[in-house]
RODO-2510 file (C-alpha; in nm, 4 decimals, decimal comma):
residues 494
     n   res          X          Y          Z
     1     x    -3,2049     2,7960    -0,8691
     2     x    -3,1997     2,5451    -0,5732
     3     x    -3,1626     2,7253    -0,2399
     4     x    -2,8230     2,6669    -0,0578
     5     x    -2,8597     2,5412     0,3122
     6     x    -2,5527     2,5350     0,5480
     7     x    -2,5213     2,4106     0,8929
     8     x    -2,4463     2,7152     1,1011
     9     x    -2,2665     2,6320     1,4274
    10     x    -2,3722     2,9680     1,5626
    11     x    -2,7351     2,8701     1,5601
    12     x    -2,7035     2,4971     1,5532
    13     x    -2,9282     2,4444     1,2632
    14     x    -2,9187     2,4444     0,8850
    15     x    -3,0002     2,7628     0,7378
    16     x    -3,0567     2,9120     0,4012
    17     x    -2,7388     3,0984     0,2993
    18     x    -2,7966     3,4656     0,2310
    19     x    -2,4843     3,6728     0,1507
    20     x    -2,4486     4,0296     0,2874
    21     x    -2,3920     4,1517    -0,0648
    22     x    -2,5916     4,0090    -0,3591
    23     x    -2,4141     3,7365    -0,5593
    24     x    -2,0767     3,8053    -0,3495
    25     x    -1,9379     3,5971    -0,0712
    26     x    -1,6609     3,6871     0,1612
    27     x    -1,5011     3,3453     0,3012
    28     x    -1,2452     3,3329     0,5707
    29     x    -1,0854     2,9858     0,6397
    30     x    -0,8357     2,9407     0,9272
    31     x    -0,5041     2,8393     0,7637
    32     x    -0,2107     2,6457     0,9001
    33     x     0,0250     2,7228     1,1751
    34     x     0,3414     2,6698     0,9778
    35     x     0,5789     2,5085     1,2389
    36     x     0,5484     2,1540     1,0984
    37     x     0,3821     1,9549     0,8091
    38     x     0,0103     1,9537     0,7795
    39     x    -0,1395     1,6234     0,8851
    40     x    -0,4114     1,4432     0,6743
    41     x    -0,6421     1,5240     0,9516
    42     x    -0,5665     1,9006     0,8928
    43     x    -0,6056     1,8413     0,5204
    44     x    -0,9525     1,6959     0,5684
    45     x    -1,0679     2,0332     0,6900
    46     x    -0,9197     2,2097     0,3882
    47     x    -1,0879     1,9567     0,1455
    48     x    -1,4222     2,0543     0,3239
    49     x    -1,3590     2,4025     0,2957
    50     x    -1,2698     2,3633    -0,0812
    51     x    -1,5821     2,1947    -0,1541
    52     x    -1,7777     2,4721     0,0239
    53     x    -1,5944     2,7273    -0,2019
    54     x    -1,6654     2,5181    -0,5207
    55     x    -2,0370     2,4830    -0,4204
    56     x    -2,0590     2,8563    -0,3920
    57     x    -1,8975     2,9151    -0,7227
    58     x    -2,1084     2,6320    -0,8720
    59     x    -2,4197     2,8316    -0,7525
    60     x    -2,2968     3,1498    -0,9391
    61     x    -2,1517     3,3383    -0,6445
    62     x    -1,8299     3,5515    -0,6735
    63     x    -1,6213     3,4397    -0,3777
    64     x    -1,3538     3,6360    -0,1976
    65     x    -1,1587     3,3740    -0,0193
    66     x    -0,8964     3,4551     0,2457
    67     x    -0,6804     3,1896     0,4178
    68     x    -0,4287     3,3059     0,6698
    69     x    -0,0953     3,1770     0,7619
    70     x    -0,0082     3,1759     1,1217
    71     x     0,3466     3,2268     1,1506
    72     x     0,3597     3,3729     1,4972
    73     x     0,1827     3,3834     1,8140
    74     x     0,0189     3,0365     1,8490
    75     x     0,1434     2,8884     2,1586
    76     x     0,1813     2,5134     2,2367
    77     x    -0,1138     2,5621     2,4869
    78     x    -0,3449     2,7220     2,2249
    79     x    -0,4576     2,9929     2,4688
    80     x    -0,1856     3,1717     2,6739
    81     x     0,0745     2,9269     2,8081
    82     x     0,3690     2,7378     2,6669
    83     x     0,6072     2,8188     2,3883
    84     x     0,5370     2,9815     2,0440
    85     x     0,5145     2,6870     1,8033
    86     x     0,7324     2,8684     1,5434
    87     x     1,0010     2,9369     1,8037
    88     x     0,9823     2,5701     1,9042
    89     x     1,0092     2,4535     1,5533
    90     x     1,3111     2,6659     1,5023
    91     x     1,4951     2,5078     1,8019
    92     x     1,3993     2,1538     1,6880
    93     x     1,5535     2,2037     1,3431
    94     x     1,8290     2,4462     1,4067
    95     x     1,6841     2,7250     1,1845
    96     x     1,5331     3,0576     1,2366
    97     x     1,1655     3,1037     1,3006
    98     x     1,1255     3,2917     0,9689
    99     x     1,3109     3,0006     0,7899
   100     x     1,0748     2,7470     0,9430
   101     x     0,7620     2,9449     0,8411
   102     x     0,8839     2,9742     0,4885
   103     x     0,9699     2,6156     0,4582
   104     x     0,6322     2,4909     0,5966
   105     x     0,4167     2,7370     0,4197
   106     x     0,5797     2,5974     0,0896
   107     x     0,5123     2,2336     0,1962
   108     x     0,1497     2,3178     0,2999
   109     x     0,0777     2,4776    -0,0534
   110     x     0,2441     2,1762    -0,2287
   111     x    -0,0021     1,9483    -0,0393
   112     x    -0,3203     2,1274    -0,1027
   113     x    -0,2126     2,1410    -0,4747
   114     x    -0,1832     1,7750    -0,4829
   115     x    -0,5326     1,7585    -0,3336
   116     x    -0,6650     1,9803    -0,6136
   117     x    -0,7689     2,2480    -0,3627
   118     x    -0,8230     2,5843    -0,5167
   119     x    -0,5928     2,8581    -0,4114
   120     x    -0,7354     3,1406    -0,1911
   121     x    -0,7501     3,4996    -0,3396
   122     x    -0,5159     3,6003    -0,0650
   123     x    -0,3079     3,4139     0,1868
   124     x    -0,2027     3,6835     0,4467
   125     x     0,0750     3,6065     0,7026
   126     x     0,0239     3,7140     1,0564
   127     x     0,3722     3,8812     1,0707
   128     x     0,2645     4,1075     0,7776
   129     x    -0,0402     4,2457     0,9726
   130     x     0,1233     4,3411     1,3014
   131     x     0,0114     4,6896     1,2921
   132     x    -0,3443     4,6029     1,2299
   133     x    -0,3317     4,3842     1,5253
   134     x    -0,2017     4,6298     1,7408
   135     x    -0,4773     4,8800     1,6211
   136     x    -0,7411     4,6413     1,6989
   137     x    -0,5925     4,5867     2,0592
   138     x    -0,5941     4,9650     2,0986
   139     x    -0,9750     4,9753     2,0247
   140     x    -1,0472     4,7148     2,2879
   141     x    -0,8360     4,9129     2,5311
   142     x    -1,0052     5,2241     2,4673
   143     x    -1,3513     5,0459     2,5329
   144     x    -1,2233     4,9053     2,8581
   145     x    -1,2098     4,5255     2,7587
   146     x    -0,8299     4,4846     2,8312
   147     x    -0,6070     4,4658     3,1409
   148     x    -0,2276     4,4126     3,1820
   149     x    -0,0499     4,1222     3,3686
   150     x     0,3016     4,0639     3,4056
   151     x     0,3246     3,8553     3,0759
   152     x     0,0849     4,0597     2,8478
   153     x    -0,2314     4,2304     2,7527
   154     x    -0,5503     4,0139     2,8314
   155     x    -0,9049     4,0327     2,7171
   156     x    -1,1569     4,0410     2,9959
   157     x    -1,4302     3,7919     2,8802
   158     x    -1,6547     3,8711     3,1752
   159     x    -1,7320     4,2005     3,0107
   160     x    -1,8475     4,0600     2,6832
   161     x    -2,2146     3,9368     2,6893
   162     x    -2,2881     3,6020     2,5388
   163     x    -1,9374     3,4764     2,5273
   164     x    -2,0457     3,1217     2,4860
   165     x    -2,2932     3,1768     2,1926
   166     x    -2,0826     2,9864     1,9420
   167     x    -1,9838     2,6946     2,1709
   168     x    -2,3303     2,6736     2,3302
   169     x    -2,1675     2,5383     2,6510
   170     x    -2,2512     2,6691     2,9840
   171     x    -1,9919     2,9315     3,1041
   172     x    -1,8871     2,7199     3,3919
   173     x    -1,7897     2,4371     3,1407
   174     x    -1,5799     2,6762     2,9253
   175     x    -1,4161     2,8075     3,2527
   176     x    -1,3402     2,4600     3,3408
   177     x    -1,1762     2,3874     3,0079
   178     x    -0,9701     2,7052     3,0393
   179     x    -0,8274     2,6042     3,3915
   180     x    -0,5812     2,3499     3,2337
   181     x    -0,3723     2,6589     3,1453
   182     x    -0,3440     2,8233     3,4827
   183     x    -0,2424     3,1859     3,5108
   184     x    -0,2973     3,3363     3,8535
   185     x    -0,3022     3,7029     3,7298
   186     x    -0,6092     3,6265     3,4920
   187     x    -0,9286     3,7755     3,6109
   188     x    -1,1278     3,4981     3,4616
   189     x    -1,0254     3,1541     3,3407
   190     x    -1,1514     3,2188     2,9891
   191     x    -0,9599     3,5529     2,9377
   192     x    -0,7045     3,5334     2,6686
   193     x    -0,3965     3,7099     2,5527
   194     x    -0,4053     3,9864     2,2936
   195     x    -0,0337     4,0719     2,3153
   196     x     0,2300     3,8793     2,4896
   197     x     0,5530     4,0407     2,6158
   198     x     0,8726     3,8914     2,4921
   199     x     1,0028     3,8842     2,8386
   200     x     0,7300     3,8751     3,1121
   201     x     0,7615     4,1469     3,3649
   202     x     0,8379     4,0115     3,7081
   203     x     0,5515     4,0794     3,9564
   204     x     0,6768     4,2540     4,2902
   205     x     0,5974     3,9406     4,4856
   206     x     0,8177     3,7223     4,2869
   207     x     1,1253     3,9487     4,2206
   208     x     1,3278     3,8056     4,4933
   209     x     1,3222     3,4637     4,3473
   210     x     1,3165     3,5557     3,9709
   211     x     1,6354     3,4764     3,7855
   212     x     1,5739     3,7855     3,5589
   213     x     1,6587     4,1348     3,6720
   214     x     1,4654     4,4222     3,5339
   215     x     1,7705     4,6041     3,4171
   216     x     1,9328     4,3147     3,2171
   217     x     1,6502     4,1221     3,0644
   218     x     1,7240     3,9986     2,7089
   219     x     1,4614     3,8825     2,4699
   220     x     1,4492     3,4968     2,4187
   221     x     1,2487     3,5422     2,0952
   222     x     1,3308     3,5679     1,7318
   223     x     0,9810     3,7274     1,6446
   224     x     0,9072     4,0358     1,8377
   225     x     0,7728     4,3978     1,7666
   226     x     0,7440     4,7231     1,9441
   227     x     0,4015     4,8165     2,0832
   228     x     0,2332     5,0690     2,3099
   229     x     0,2501     4,8076     2,5833
   230     x     0,6136     4,6824     2,5287
   231     x     0,8217     4,4704     2,3012
   232     x     0,6221     4,1396     2,2207
   233     x     0,4047     3,9569     1,9798
   234     x     0,0421     3,9190     1,9225
   235     x    -0,1867     3,6422     2,0669
   236     x    -0,3002     3,3732     1,8226
   237     x    -0,6648     3,4785     1,8225
   238     x    -0,6104     3,8346     1,7441
   239     x    -0,4440     3,7814     1,4081
   240     x    -0,7650     3,6200     1,2306
   241     x    -0,9734     3,9135     1,3540
   242     x    -0,7398     4,1602     1,2218
   243     x    -0,6851     4,0075     0,8959
   244     x    -1,0489     3,9069     0,8125
   245     x    -1,1754     4,2732     0,9135
   246     x    -0,8988     4,4285     0,7034
   247     x    -0,9361     4,2089     0,3943
   248     x    -1,3004     4,1251     0,3884
   249     x    -1,4404     4,4462     0,5265
   250     x    -1,8306     4,4326     0,5246
   251     x    -1,8289     4,0950     0,3429
   252     x    -1,8088     3,8846     0,6639
   253     x    -2,0252     3,6076     0,5406
   254     x    -1,8607     3,2697     0,6222
   255     x    -1,5845     3,1652     0,8521
   256     x    -1,4668     2,8097     0,8709
   257     x    -1,2263     2,5717     1,0519
   258     x    -1,2128     2,2301     1,2441
   259     x    -1,4464     2,1639     1,5171
   260     x    -1,1457     2,2049     1,7673
   261     x    -1,1631     2,5682     1,6989
   262     x    -1,5092     2,6185     1,8222
   263     x    -1,4564     2,6554     2,2142
   264     x    -1,1446     2,8716     2,2144
   265     x    -1,0125     3,0132     1,8877
   266     x    -1,3422     3,1131     1,7169
   267     x    -1,5166     3,2054     2,0342
   268     x    -1,2340     3,4452     2,1212
   269     x    -1,2283     3,5820     1,7670
   270     x    -1,5985     3,6547     1,7979
   271     x    -1,5529     3,8153     2,1476
   272     x    -1,2673     4,0582     2,0618
   273     x    -1,4051     4,1405     1,7026
   274     x    -1,7606     4,2355     1,8196
   275     x    -1,6331     4,4161     2,1272
   276     x    -1,4107     4,6296     1,9167
   277     x    -1,6361     4,6994     1,6134
   278     x    -1,9795     4,6860     1,7752
   279     x    -2,1224     4,4777     1,4959
   280     x    -2,1639     4,1072     1,4159
   281     x    -1,8631     3,9160     1,3284
   282     x    -1,9632     3,6832     1,0506
   283     x    -2,3156     3,5443     0,9925
   284     x    -2,2175     3,1706     0,9163
   285     x    -1,9677     2,9553     1,1042
   286     x    -1,8980     2,6153     0,9524
   287     x    -1,6777     2,3414     1,1191
   288     x    -1,5437     2,0141     1,0013
   289     x    -1,5208     1,7022     1,1963
   290     x    -1,2007     1,5188     1,3003
   291     x    -1,0221     1,2477     1,1249
   292     x    -0,9862     0,9617     1,3665
   293     x    -0,7227     0,6837     1,3831
   294     x    -0,7679     0,3445     1,5433
   295     x    -0,9703     0,3667     1,8644
   296     x    -1,1502     0,6699     1,7736
   297     x    -0,8746     0,9227     1,8714
   298     x    -0,8284     1,2209     1,6699
   299     x    -0,5030     1,2877     1,4833
   300     x    -0,3052     1,5503     1,6322
   301     x     0,0614     1,6623     1,6029
   302     x     0,0806     1,7072     1,9929
   303     x     0,0103     1,3239     2,0349
   304     x     0,2875     1,2385     1,7665
   305     x     0,0239     1,0149     1,5760
   306     x     0,0027     1,2371     1,2791
   307     x     0,0435     1,1090     0,9138
   308     x     0,1306     1,3393     0,6278
   309     x     0,0132     1,3225     0,2761
   310     x     0,3646     1,2026     0,1854
   311     x     0,4299     0,9178     0,4243
   312     x     0,0559     0,8114     0,4406
   313     x    -0,0079     0,8182     0,0717
   314     x     0,2615     0,9237    -0,1968
   315     x     0,5344     0,6887    -0,0481
   316     x     0,2880     0,3985    -0,0592
   317     x     0,1929     0,4618    -0,4246
   318     x    -0,1573     0,6083    -0,3321
   319     x    -0,2775     0,9149    -0,5288
   320     x    -0,3530     1,2046    -0,2928
   321     x    -0,6655     1,2502    -0,4832
   322     x    -0,7864     0,9112    -0,3438
   323     x    -0,7592     1,0798    -0,0041
   324     x    -0,9936     1,3517    -0,1397
   325     x    -1,2223     1,0883    -0,2713
   326     x    -1,2348     0,9032     0,0688
   327     x    -1,3020     1,2313     0,2409
   328     x    -1,6112     1,3160     0,0012
   329     x    -1,7408     0,9647     0,0913
   330     x    -1,8022     1,1004     0,4584
   331     x    -2,0011     1,4019     0,5184
   332     x    -1,7861     1,6846     0,6425
   333     x    -1,9619     1,6953     0,9860
   334     x    -1,9192     1,3370     1,0699
   335     x    -1,5940     1,1818     1,1920
   336     x    -1,3918     1,0070     0,9371
   337     x    -1,2062     0,6949     1,0290
   338     x    -0,8571     0,6423     0,8990
   339     x    -0,6888     0,3201     0,8052
   340     x    -0,4641     0,2217     0,5214
   341     x    -0,7263    -0,0354     0,4120
   342     x    -0,9865     0,2495     0,3825
   343     x    -0,7527     0,4621     0,1851
   344     x    -0,6618     0,1782    -0,0526
   345     x    -1,0342     0,1126    -0,0958
   346     x    -1,0898     0,4719    -0,1890
   347     x    -0,8042     0,4484    -0,4374
   348     x    -0,9805     0,1733    -0,6058
   349     x    -1,3033     0,3555    -0,6171
   350     x    -1,1337     0,6456    -0,7716
   351     x    -0,9533     0,4185    -1,0229
   352     x    -1,2925     0,2813    -1,1301
   353     x    -1,4215     0,6339    -1,1900
   354     x    -1,1211     0,7356    -1,3825
   355     x    -1,1447     0,4212    -1,5876
   356     x    -1,5051     0,4963    -1,6700
   357     x    -1,4098     0,8466    -1,7781
   358     x    -1,1277     0,7067    -1,9906
   359     x    -1,3785     0,4752    -2,1603
   360     x    -1,6079     0,7561    -2,2486
   361     x    -1,3018     0,9641    -2,3853
   362     x    -1,2172     0,6724    -2,5940
   363     x    -1,5677     0,6788    -2,7300
   364     x    -1,5012     1,0247    -2,8408
   365     x    -1,7449     1,1486    -2,5815
   366     x    -1,5475     1,4880    -2,5303
   367     x    -1,6723     1,6571    -2,8473
   368     x    -1,7794     2,0218    -2,8688
   369     x    -2,1394     1,9315    -2,9009
   370     x    -2,1714     1,7535    -2,5694
   371     x    -2,4443     1,8849    -2,3125
   372     x    -2,4976     1,8512    -1,9429
   373     x    -2,8079     1,6591    -1,8688
   374     x    -3,0413     1,9123    -1,7083
   375     x    -3,2399     1,6572    -1,4925
   376     x    -2,9354     1,5113    -1,3325
   377     x    -2,7911     1,8704    -1,2749
   378     x    -3,1048     1,9691    -1,0789
   379     x    -3,0610     1,6495    -0,8556
   380     x    -2,6842     1,7384    -0,8068
   381     x    -2,7663     2,0805    -0,6920
   382     x    -3,0282     1,9537    -0,4464
   383     x    -2,7670     1,7285    -0,2879
   384     x    -2,4796     1,9530    -0,2739
   385     x    -2,6905     2,2516    -0,1569
   386     x    -2,8131     2,0384     0,1296
   387     x    -2,5192     2,1286     0,3469
   388     x    -2,2558     1,9909     0,1057
   389     x    -2,3801     1,6420     0,0912
   390     x    -2,0848     1,4884    -0,0909
   391     x    -2,1748     1,1128    -0,0263
   392     x    -2,4919     1,1566    -0,2211
   393     x    -2,3158     1,3578    -0,4823
   394     x    -2,0748     1,0641    -0,5436
   395     x    -2,3605     0,8317    -0,5517
   396     x    -2,5259     1,0453    -0,8280
   397     x    -2,2135     1,0331    -1,0353
   398     x    -2,2429     0,6591    -1,0391
   399     x    -2,6176     0,6817    -1,1197
   400     x    -2,5143     0,8983    -1,4267
   401     x    -2,2586     0,6531    -1,5499
   402     x    -2,4867     0,3630    -1,5153
   403     x    -2,7756     0,5618    -1,6957
   404     x    -2,9014     0,5250    -2,0498
   405     x    -2,7701     0,8699    -2,1497
   406     x    -2,5402     0,8862    -2,4547
   407     x    -2,1548     0,8838    -2,3946
   408     x    -2,1366     1,2515    -2,4753
   409     x    -2,4227     1,3346    -2,2284
   410     x    -2,2700     1,1345    -1,9454
   411     x    -1,9189     1,2658    -2,0107
   412     x    -2,0369     1,6295    -1,9961
   413     x    -2,2568     1,5674    -1,7028
   414     x    -2,0023     1,4205    -1,4746
   415     x    -1,7461     1,6741    -1,5721
   416     x    -1,9871     1,9362    -1,4768
   417     x    -2,0317     1,7763    -1,1373
   418     x    -1,6391     1,7604    -1,0966
   419     x    -1,6461     2,1456    -1,0782
   420     x    -1,7532     2,0603    -0,7332
   421     x    -1,5994     1,7375    -0,6551
   422     x    -1,2456     1,8323    -0,7742
   423     x    -1,1502     1,4814    -0,8550
   424     x    -0,9372     1,5677    -1,1560
   425     x    -1,1803     1,4176    -1,4178
   426     x    -1,0840     1,7097    -1,6394
   427     x    -0,7173     1,6356    -1,6528
   428     x    -0,7211     1,2750    -1,7352
   429     x    -0,6128     1,2108    -2,0852
   430     x    -0,4258     0,9567    -2,2979
   431     x    -0,1146     1,1229    -2,4195
   432     x     0,1327     1,0010    -2,6780
   433     x     0,4949     1,0695    -2,6066
   434     x     0,7342     1,0630    -2,8983
   435     x     0,4722     0,8255    -3,0712
   436     x     0,5974     0,5496    -2,8482
   437     x     0,4538     0,5624    -2,4864
   438     x     0,0795     0,5346    -2,4459
   439     x    -0,0097     0,5817    -2,0831
   440     x    -0,2737     0,7101    -1,8478
   441     x    -0,1562     1,0576    -1,7690
   442     x    -0,3297     1,1607    -1,4325
   443     x    -0,1703     1,4683    -1,2749
   444     x    -0,0087     1,4209    -0,9580
   445     x    -0,0025     1,0284    -0,9902
   446     x     0,3266     0,8334    -0,9610
   447     x     0,5808     1,0461    -1,1183
   448     x     0,8343     0,7573    -1,0324
   449     x     0,6279     0,5311    -1,2764
   450     x     0,6512     0,7979    -1,5550
   451     x     1,0304     0,8323    -1,4931
   452     x     1,0759     0,4413    -1,5187
   453     x     0,8709     0,4258    -1,8323
   454     x     1,0980     0,6700    -1,9951
   455     x     1,4119     0,4736    -1,8953
   456     x     1,2391     0,1519    -2,0243
   457     x     1,1709     0,3307    -2,3583
   458     x     1,5356     0,4010    -2,3812
   459     x     1,6476     0,0593    -2,2948
   460     x     1,4056    -0,1003    -2,5642
   461     x     1,5397     0,1592    -2,8148
   462     x     1,8940     0,0395    -2,7472
   463     x     1,7668    -0,3280    -2,7448
   464     x     1,8769    -0,3667    -2,3883
   465     x     1,6349    -0,6435    -2,3188
   466     x     1,7348    -0,7500    -1,9724
   467     x     1,7291    -0,3743    -1,8426
   468     x     1,3814    -0,3419    -2,0153
   469     x     1,2560    -0,6494    -1,8187
   470     x     1,4145    -0,5148    -1,4906
   471     x     1,2361    -0,1893    -1,5384
   472     x     0,9103    -0,3529    -1,6131
   473     x     0,9233    -0,5433    -1,2820
   474     x     0,9963    -0,2056    -1,1056
   475     x     0,6894    -0,0500    -1,2634
   476     x     0,4684    -0,3499    -1,1724
   477     x     0,5983    -0,3013    -0,8015
   478     x     0,4196     0,0528    -0,8073
   479     x     0,0923    -0,0762    -0,9169
   480     x     0,1006    -0,0726    -1,2925
   481     x     0,0916    -0,3240    -1,5730
   482     x     0,2959    -0,2652    -1,8895
   483     x     0,1818    -0,4034    -2,2248
   484     x     0,4118    -0,3890    -2,5251
   485     x     0,2125    -0,3272    -2,8362
   486     x     0,3011    -0,2469    -3,2129
   487     x     0,2367     0,1172    -3,1324
   488     x     0,4560     0,1162    -2,8229
   489     x     0,4007     0,0695    -2,4459
   490     x     0,0689     0,0996    -2,2638
   491     x     0,0548     0,1416    -1,8977
   492     x    -0,2587     0,0745    -1,6823
   493     x    -0,3216     0,0829    -1,3149
   494     x    -0,3651    -0,2814    -1,1761
***
């Protein structure tokens, strides 16, 4: 078996992957903060993590995958300041924070399904693990890593050695970055909140000017819990530590996220987890690069320049799997440039691949006797096990299709590769509906085209030719051609 090598941010190099338990992998991927739709930059990270999981499975590992849902505690400033994003979403939409979390969790899961991303084994919500977070803070308090301010309980980063071991930045650089969120009560700029009070206690020096009186404070939050330190809510960083330690136990193999998590979120996770447990917190840390828009700027909700799967692709007649195809064309550690032209080019590339698979199917290449080509499989393992090199994997697919292999062997080999690529090659099929409609049936593609086809079938059966012609034009506007044959209608992507 080809050895698997992954780029470990912790050590800044590619390393041979060796799990803590033979043939088993504990994988934790930072999930969404469910206060708004995921943008396609976020979704690029989830595609990379899905490829990682598929590569592990392809190599024969049993993967226990945990992806959290952040439904409390993530402040607009990412560290300690600003408003909770869920509470802010509730004000924006006139709903409760709980309703916001439920709605956007559902929307997120629908998006990842359209991208053919495998479901995690568990998708825990931060609000379901409040006690575990409180217990972890208690351990840190007992070991002397915490202190109290007027607005919460903080972790003292000066007491944790090698606080910068993941970021590899000088401590002064981390401190400078942390100063954008000023809190005069913090001992160190990099200190972060473990527990925030619903209503900050007013320091004695400010009580004369504070609009809040100690005796009549009323919480301004929807999400809050009792704790040994007062009514409040957990900080963003503590939730991932609590849930990963609880659900993965001693299988802390791989932790993933976007590169924006390195300097703050993941750095703080490591500090609080290792301080509390006294042991290493995950052996491998993998991070995906940004998706950039025009001018090389990253896509971000805070900049209001983000595009969702719906408005960037679906409404424009672009299959979400075309975005997956485009993402695989760029290595996960390199920035990916977004433009509509690039996405449409990816759609054309995916269409050509699907067409090739359809041609193989029409040659009866999907019989039971098909076999995967051993030589090409070895080459495929070599490229995907070299830090998930998906661009080379896609090139190898084309090499197989252009080879002298039999149709059966080509079909079997490419479908075997698609266990990793996840481009839906196994779900493309020609389907006959009522012995009339012949069409390409690609899951998740143009449900509107399918709807119009059925209406046109009805119009033709009723010999309503003007309506039939009108519907043909509507279908063609979606990027499909319709051919009327003796057997019925055949639809193809233009």
